[in-house]
Structures are given as structure tokens and as C-alpha cells.
C-alpha positions as CSV (number, residue, x, y, z in Angstrom):
1,M,120.7,-24.4,-98.3
2,D,117.6,-24.5,-96.2
3,F,115.1,-21.9,-97.6
4,K,112.1,-20.9,-95.5
5,E,108.8,-19.3,-96.2
6,V,108.4,-15.7,-95.1
7,T,106.2,-15.1,-92.0
8,L,105.5,-12.2,-89.7
9,R,108.0,-13.7,-87.2
10,D,110.8,-13.1,-89.7
11,R,110.5,-9.4,-90.1
12,V,113.3,-8.4,-87.6
13,T,115.7,-10.9,-89.2
14,I,115.0,-10.0,-92.8
15,D,114.9,-6.2,-92.3
16,G,118.0,-6.4,-90.2
17,Y,119.8,-7.2,-93.5
18,M,117.7,-5.3,-96.0
19,M,117.5,-2.0,-94.1
20,K,121.4,-1.9,-94.2
21,Y,122.1,-3.4,-97.6
22,G,118.9,-2.9,-99.6
23,E,120.3,0.1,-101.7
24,G,116.9,1.9,-101.6
25,S,115.2,-0.7,-103.7
26,C,111.5,-1.4,-103.1
27,Q,112.1,-5.1,-103.7
28,H,114.6,-5.2,-100.9
29,S,112.3,-5.1,-97.9
30,F,110.4,-7.4,-95.7
31,M,107.1,-5.8,-96.7
32,A,107.8,-6.6,-100.4
33,M,108.6,-10.2,-99.6
34,L,105.5,-10.6,-97.5
35,G,103.1,-8.7,-99.7
36,M,104.2,-10.1,-103.1
37,Q,104.6,-13.7,-102.1
38,G,102.1,-14.7,-104.8
39,K,104.0,-13.0,-107.6
40,Y,107.7,-13.5,-106.6
41,G,107.5,-16.5,-104.3
42,D,110.4,-15.3,-102.2
43,V,111.9,-17.7,-99.7
44,F,115.0,-17.0,-97.6
45,C,118.0,-18.6,-96.0
46,E,120.2,-17.1,-93.4
47,D,123.7,-18.7,-93.2
48,N,127.0,-17.4,-91.7
49,G,125.6,-13.9,-91.4
50,V,124.4,-13.7,-95.0
51,L,120.8,-13.4,-96.2
52,Y,120.0,-15.3,-99.4
53,V,116.6,-14.8,-101.1
54,L,115.4,-17.3,-103.7
55,R,112.7,-16.0,-106.0
56,R,110.7,-19.1,-106.9
57,G,108.1,-17.1,-108.9
58,L,110.8,-15.8,-111.2
59,S,112.7,-19.1,-111.5
60,N,112.2,-21.6,-114.2
61,D,113.4,-25.1,-115.3
62,D,116.8,-23.7,-116.4
63,S,117.6,-21.0,-113.9
64,D,117.0,-20.1,-110.3
65,A,116.4,-16.4,-109.6
66,F,117.9,-14.7,-106.5
67,L,118.3,-11.3,-104.9
68,V,121.9,-10.2,-104.4
69,P,123.3,-11.8,-101.2
70,M,123.3,-9.3,-98.2
71,G,125.4,-9.3,-95.1
72,L,128.6,-8.1,-93.4
73,M,130.6,-10.8,-95.2
74,C,129.5,-9.5,-98.5
75,E,131.0,-6.1,-97.9
76,S,134.4,-7.6,-99.0
77,D,135.0,-8.8,-102.5
78,E,136.1,-12.2,-101.1
79,G,132.9,-12.5,-99.1
80,M,130.7,-11.6,-102.0
81,I,132.5,-14.1,-104.2
82,A,132.0,-16.8,-101.6
83,A,128.3,-16.0,-101.2
84,V,127.6,-16.1,-105.0
85,E,129.6,-19.3,-105.4
86,K,127.4,-20.8,-102.6
87,I,124.3,-19.9,-104.7
88,M,125.8,-21.3,-107.8
89,D,126.7,-24.5,-106.1
90,H,123.1,-24.8,-104.8
91,A,121.7,-24.3,-108.3
92,H,124.3,-26.4,-110.2
93,K,123.5,-29.4,-108.0
94,R,120.0,-29.2,-109.5
95,D,121.3,-28.8,-113.1
96,K,120.4,-25.1,-113.1
97,K,122.2,-21.8,-113.7
98,I,121.5,-18.7,-111.6
99,A,120.1,-15.2,-112.3
100,F,119.9,-12.1,-110.2
101,N,116.6,-10.4,-110.5
102,T,116.8,-7.5,-110.2
103,L,120.1,-5.8,-109.4
104,T,120.8,-2.1,-108.9
105,E,123.4,-0.7,-111.2
106,D,126.0,-0.7,-108.5
107,S,125.4,-4.4,-107.7
108,M,125.3,-5.3,-111.4
109,K,128.7,-3.7,-111.9
110,R,130.1,-5.4,-108.8
111,I,128.8,-9.0,-109.7
112,T,130.0,-8.8,-113.3
113,G,133.3,-7.4,-112.3
114,L,133.9,-10.1,-109.7
115,F,133.0,-12.8,-112.1
116,P,134.3,-11.7,-115.5
117,G,132.9,-13.6,-118.4
118,K,130.5,-15.6,-116.2
119,F,127.5,-13.3,-116.2
120,A,125.6,-11.3,-118.8
121,A,123.8,-8.1,-117.8
122,E,120.5,-6.8,-119.3
123,E,118.9,-3.5,-118.5
124,A,115.4,-4.1,-117.0
125,R,113.5,-0.9,-117.9
126,D,110.2,-2.3,-116.7
127,S,111.8,-2.6,-113.2
128,F,113.2,0.9,-113.0
129,E,112.1,2.5,-109.7
130,Y,110.7,6.0,-109.7
131,I,112.4,8.2,-107.1
132,H,110.9,11.6,-106.1
133,T,111.7,14.3,-103.6
134,F,109.3,14.7,-100.6
135,E,108.8,18.4,-101.6
136,D,107.7,17.6,-105.1
137,L,105.1,15.0,-104.2
138,A,103.8,16.7,-101.1
139,Y,103.4,20.2,-102.5
140,M,103.7,19.9,-106.3
141,R,105.1,23.4,-106.8
142,G,106.2,24.8,-110.1
143,A,104.9,24.9,-113.6
144,G,105.4,21.2,-114.3
145,F,102.8,20.3,-111.7
146,S,100.2,22.8,-112.7
147,R,97.8,20.2,-114.1
148,R,98.1,18.1,-110.9
149,R,97.3,21.1,-108.7
150,Q,94.3,21.9,-110.9
151,D,93.1,18.3,-110.4
152,I,93.5,18.6,-106.6
153,N,91.6,21.9,-106.6
154,S,88.8,20.3,-108.7
155,F,88.5,17.4,-106.3
156,N,88.4,19.8,-103.3
157,R,85.7,21.9,-105.0
158,I,83.5,18.9,-105.7
159,F,84.1,16.8,-102.7
160,G,86.0,18.9,-100.2
161,D,83.1,19.6,-97.7
162,R,82.1,16.0,-97.8
163,T,85.6,14.4,-97.5
164,Q,87.6,13.2,-94.5
165,I,91.3,12.3,-95.0
166,K,93.0,10.7,-92.0
167,T,95.8,8.3,-91.1
168,I,94.7,4.6,-90.9
169,D,94.0,3.2,-87.5
170,A,92.5,-0.1,-86.3
171,D,88.9,1.2,-86.6
172,D,89.4,1.7,-90.4
173,I,90.7,-1.7,-91.4
174,C,87.4,-3.5,-91.7
175,D,86.0,-0.8,-94.1
176,I,89.3,-0.7,-96.1
177,R,89.1,-4.4,-96.5
178,D,85.6,-4.2,-97.9
179,F,86.7,-1.4,-100.2
180,Q,89.7,-3.4,-101.4
181,I,87.4,-6.4,-102.2
182,Y,85.1,-4.0,-104.2
183,W,88.1,-2.4,-106.0
184,N,89.6,-5.8,-106.9
185,D,86.3,-7.2,-108.2
186,D,85.6,-4.1,-110.3
187,H,89.1,-4.0,-111.9
188,T,89.3,-7.8,-112.4
189,E,86.1,-7.7,-114.5
190,R,87.8,-5.1,-116.9
191,C,91.2,-6.8,-117.0
192,L,92.6,-9.0,-119.7
193,I,93.1,-12.7,-118.7
194,N,96.9,-12.3,-118.3
195,G,96.4,-9.4,-115.9
196,R,93.9,-11.1,-113.7
197,K,96.5,-13.3,-112.1
198,T,98.7,-10.3,-111.3
199,L,95.7,-8.5,-109.7
200,Q,94.9,-11.6,-107.7
201,H,98.4,-11.9,-106.4
202,E,98.3,-8.2,-105.4
203,H,94.9,-8.5,-103.8
204,E,96.0,-11.5,-101.7
205,G,99.1,-9.6,-100.5
206,I,97.1,-6.5,-99.6
207,M,94.6,-8.5,-97.6
208,K,97.5,-10.2,-95.8
209,I,99.0,-6.8,-94.9
210,L,95.7,-5.3,-93.9
211,D,95.0,-8.3,-91.5
212,A,98.4,-7.6,-89.8
213,F,98.5,-3.8,-90.2
214,G,99.1,-3.1,-86.5
215,Q,101.9,-5.5,-86.4
216,L,103.8,-4.2,-89.4
217,P,106.0,-1.1,-89.9
218,V,103.5,0.4,-92.3
219,S,101.6,3.7,-92.3
220,G,98.8,5.0,-94.5
221,I,95.8,7.2,-95.1
222,V,92.1,6.6,-95.8
223,I,89.8,8.9,-97.7
224,R,86.1,8.9,-96.9
225,V,83.5,10.8,-98.9
226,E,80.3,11.2,-96.8
227,G,81.6,8.6,-94.4
228,V,82.2,5.9,-97.0
229,V,85.8,4.7,-97.9
230,R,86.6,5.8,-101.5
231,G,90.4,5.4,-101.4
232,Y,93.3,4.4,-99.3
233,A,97.1,4.2,-99.5
234,Y,100.0,3.0,-97.4
235,G,103.7,2.7,-97.4
236,T,106.8,1.9,-95.4
237,V,110.3,3.1,-94.8
238,I,113.0,1.1,-96.6
239,S,116.8,1.2,-96.9
240,N,118.6,4.5,-97.4
241,G,115.8,6.3,-95.6
242,L,113.4,6.2,-98.5
243,Y,109.6,6.0,-98.0
244,D,108.2,3.4,-100.3
245,V,104.7,3.9,-101.6
246,L,103.4,0.3,-101.5
247,V,99.7,0.7,-102.4
248,E,97.3,3.4,-103.7
249,K,93.7,2.4,-104.4
250,G,90.9,4.8,-105.4
251,D,87.3,4.5,-106.5
252,R,87.3,5.2,-110.2
253,G,83.8,6.8,-109.8
254,I,85.3,9.6,-107.8
255,R,86.9,12.1,-110.1
256,D,90.6,12.9,-109.4
257,I,90.6,10.7,-106.2
258,Y,94.2,9.6,-106.9
259,R,95.5,13.2,-106.7
260,P,94.9,13.6,-102.9
261,L,96.0,10.0,-102.4
262,N,99.3,10.9,-104.1
263,T,100.0,14.0,-102.0
264,E,98.3,13.3,-98.7
265,L,100.0,10.0,-98.1
266,V,103.4,11.7,-98.5
267,K,102.4,14.7,-96.4
268,M,100.9,12.7,-93.5
269,C,103.2,9.6,-93.5
270,A,106.5,10.4,-95.1
271,S,107.5,13.7,-93.4
272,G,111.2,13.7,-92.6
273,H,112.2,11.5,-95.6
274,R,114.0,13.3,-98.4
275,Y,113.1,10.8,-101.1
276,I,109.9,8.8,-102.0
277,N,110.1,5.6,-103.9
278,R,107.0,5.1,-106.1
279,E,108.2,1.7,-107.3
280,E,108.1,0.2,-110.8
281,D,105.7,0.4,-113.8
282,C,106.1,-3.3,-114.7
283,G,105.9,-2.4,-118.4
284,D,102.3,-1.2,-118.2
285,L,102.4,1.8,-120.6
286,G,99.4,3.5,-119.0
287,L,101.0,3.3,-115.6
288,R,104.4,4.4,-117.0
289,A,102.8,7.5,-118.5
290,S,101.1,8.3,-115.1
291,K,104.3,7.8,-113.2
292,L,106.3,9.9,-115.6
293,S,103.8,12.7,-115.3
294,L,104.8,13.1,-111.7
295,M,108.3,13.9,-112.9
296,P,110.6,11.7,-110.9
297,E,113.9,13.2,-109.6
298,F,115.7,10.1,-110.9
299,F,115.4,6.4,-111.6
300,L,116.9,3.6,-109.6
301,K,118.0,1.6,-112.6
302,K,117.6,-2.2,-112.4
303,Y,119.3,-5.1,-114.3
304,I,118.9,-8.8,-114.8
305,V,122.2,-10.5,-114.4
306,S,122.3,-14.1,-115.7
307,E,124.9,-16.8,-115.6
308,V,126.1,-17.7,-119.1
């Protein structure tokens, strides 16, 4: 199997598969593969109408990690069996087993059912994706969101007259890049050593996407206070018609800056989409509490399925 690095030229090819077969997962998109190359190290192979993705960053000496194979052939059980066996053969020749990281519940049940006794499945709570309705995030109605509405009102009272919120265009990119460098430096200083590598991978991916913003299927907002960028956010449409919130960054010196980031990105960029994917918490307990406080409609559960 001839795996290739992901480049901007591969967007149409990769999303041709992932928009049809991605099951609404934030990890099943070209934008995720491009933006998180440092963390996941995704490379891809297209063969006989099937997309295979090897996740080098999640592989180890004993096992190669993959996304589930995607393509017309895989719609049939016989085709999926052949695709998985192709992956297994590729790994076995290198004295490795395979693992799928991470599968949706439907794909987990399908793979373990097609290969009885050959795979073990483990729930991956840290990789559960938080799915919300557009209405909840855009308008935050109801008693459960009262604290969030208070925070937004507080932000508006303090900064409203001095604030501009707009969709990102080419004239904003340079200032957003400068803000992202500032944000990354500020947070890296306060981060534990293990977390610094993760932040650096994220930062590199963000800068790559900002550099190519006009060439990518991405939309976003920028918040300026007295003309200075204090926050930005962007996302993209993924499979099943979900809008995926890729990045939200705010100046921690501006009280409640994340509240308008949360709502205005959805209002201004995700109109017409029923569901919003706010991605994973990666096991960060503070981030988990924050994501849970937005009361997701449901989780897209994820599993690690490993060859035994």
C-alpha cells in the first residue's frame, strides 16, 4: 500500500470519501487530517475505490492505527472484509497488528461482527464527540442556559460599544495570525511539559490553515475590541451535514470572551445546519466540564477496536 502525505491538492479526493462515509465524526474530514498532522500523522492511500488512512501518530511498535476504510466497495460486508484484510496484510508483513482509532459505535459493531473473535473493542470516553443543536448554541434559550446568557450580557455591557464581530476575510488573516502566536505563547508558558507538545501541534495546524484560509472550505468569525483582535473561531461542514467547530481562541484578559465566540460562530457561519459538532474533550477534565455545561444533545460515542 502506497501511503501519501496530505496536501491541499488532496482535499477533493479525501472529502469525496469522507463527506459520504464519515458518519458525522470530526476526525473524518480533510480539515482534521490537514490541521492535526502533527498529532495524528495521518497519511492516506486510495486503492480500488477505497480510502485507507494510516494514523502514524497513534501507531506504535506493535500496532498500526487506522481509520475505518471508506468507499463504495465497503458498503457491502464482503467489500469491508476485503478492505480490512488488506490493512491486516499490510501490517502483518511488518510484524504488526492493527487497531482502528477511533470508530463510531456503528462501525465498531460492524467490524467486530464481521470478524468474530479477531478484535477487542474498548469504549474511548475521551474521544466522545459533543453534538448540539443549532438552536441551543445559537440562542441558548431555557433555564439551563441562564448562566451563559448572563455571561453574554455581562460581556456586552462591558465591551459591547467597543466590540466588532464579523466573519473572517482575507484582510483579517494577518492580525489573527499575530493573535494566535500571542495566544499560543501565553498558554504554553502556563502549560505542563506534557501539554506543550499538544499545544505546539495544534498551533502548527492552525497556522497552516490560516495560511491557506481562502483555499479551504472553512468559515469563521473574528472579535475585535477597540480594533484589536481579542478572539477568533472557525469551523467547517463535515459529513451528515454537521458543522464542526474546529477552533475557538480568546484572550483570557477579556472577561467572558468565549461566550460570544461560542454563539456568534454558530449564528454567523452554521445557519442551515441542524447539528453542531463541538468535538472531543481529550480527557481534559476542565475542558470536559466546560463542554458539558453547554448541554450537548447527544454524544457521538467512539471506540478503539484492536486486533487480538
